[in-house]
C-alpha positions, 0 to 999 in steps of 0.5 A: 392780225385778221385776215378780214383786215387784209383784201387779196391783191388779185380781188382788187384787181379784179374789182377795179378792173386793173393790172396786177403789174400797177399795182406792183409798180406802186409798191416799188415805188414805195406808194403801198405796201403789199404783204405776202400772206402763204403765197398770195399778196394782199394789201391792208383794207386802211390802205383802199382809199390811197389805191383808189386815188391812185388809180383815178390819178392814173387812169382818169388823168393819164397822171404816170407814177412818178407822178403820182408819186410827187402828187402824194409827196406834196400833199403830204407836205400840206397836211403836215404843213396844215398840221403845223399852222393849226398847233401855231393857232393853238398855241397863239390865240388872236 
């Protein structure tokens, strides 16, 4: 694991102007994964787009954490269905 792949939660919160408690709540809901390295909390850089999406949903659209959780599950279901449709189309060409 390269250290550059991990971004300190405190840096994210400062950059996005959000509370650390919001990020902790996202972790409690299982929406993001926070990793402890020594005494600090970090998020993997691959998860930043998801964090940004959650920030927009919560702060811009005033959607609570329960709503964000439901939206995330529905989006995952839609993506899975789209994948299945593409697979079926490849098996049964027109």
